[in-house]
N, C-alpha and C positions, 0 to 999 in steps of 0.2 A: 150074282149075289144080290139079295134084297137090299135096298137102299139103307134101311135102319141097321141091319146087321153090318154093312159095309162101314158105316160111321162108327158103330160100336167097336169093331175090331180096330180100326184106325185110331179112335180115342184111347183105347187101352194102350196100344203101342206108343202112340204120341205122349201120353201121360208118363209112361215109364221112361221114355227118353228124356222128358223134362226133368224128372227126378234123378236122371243118371243111372237108372237101373236097367238091367237087361230084361227083355221081353221075348218069351217064346211061346209056343202053343199052350204049355201049362199055365203060363200067367194069363193068357187070353181066356182059357177055360175057367180059371178061378174067378177072374174079374166079371165075366159074363154069366157065371153060374151054369155052364153047360158042360157035358162030359168032353173028354179029350178028342174022340172022334168027331164030334160036331164042331169043336173048335178048330180041328185040323182042316175040316172042309171049308170053314169060313176063312181060315188063313190061306188056304190054297186058292180060293176064289179071288181073295184080295191080291195075292201074288200074280195070278193069271190076268187080273185086271190092270196090273202095273202100279197098284197103290202101295204094295209092301214088297220088300226084297229079303230074301234069306241070306244070312251071313254065318260063317263059322264061328262058333264061340272060341276065342283064342285061349281060354282057360280050361275048357273041356271039349275036346275034339268030338265027343258023342253028341254034343248039343248044337242045335241050330237056333240062332237068334233072329229077330225080326227087326226091320228098320223101315220107317216111312220113306217112300220115294218122293222125288220132287212133284210128280203127278198126285200122289197121295196127299202131300202137304197142301197142294193147290186145292184139292176137293175139300180137305178139312177146313182151310181158311175160308173158302166159299160157303160152307155150311155154317161155320161159326159167325161169319159176317152176316148172313142172312138171319140167323137166330137172334143176334144182337140188334139188328135193325127192327125186327118184328117187336122185340121187347121195348125198344126205344120209342117206337111209334105208338104202342099201347100206353105207355106210361109217361109219354111226353108232357102231359098236363098235371102229373102228380108232383106234389111237393117233394124236395130232395129227400126229406126224412122218410117219407112213405116209399120212395124208390129203394132206399138203402134197406129199409125193413123187409120189403118184398124180396129183394135179392138174397138177404140172409135167410128168410123163411123158406124161399123157393128151393135154395141150396139144401137146407135141412130136409124139406120134403122129399126132394129127389133122392137124397142119401137114404132116408128111411123107407121110401117107396121101393127102392132097390133091394134093401135088406128084407123087406116083408115079401115081395113078389118075385124076386129074381127077374131074369130076362123075360121078354115078351113071350107069351105062349106057355110059360111054365106055371104062372099063378092062377 
């Protein structure tokens, strides 16, 4: 699985877990703006790599839910730590108000970028 796609799939499932919402292939497809066969392949690769596990949905026996494994959580934490450290190094000499403005604007940019372009390779 490509590294970017691995992180994207893990991020989707992790975010759903943080919100207390179930995540399956459909949610991954919707979040990444890919079709379900592509999402299914990405999920299968994440499961095979040991980053996700499939669980039965206790409320709907026809549905399979996804959960981040300890290895997947470790991978996510390492990626998030690296990203935060890069931003911290780049902005270390910026005044606090500028760092706060950058964080707000960068979040908005990423949200809008995703809305306009979809996942990598589609735009």
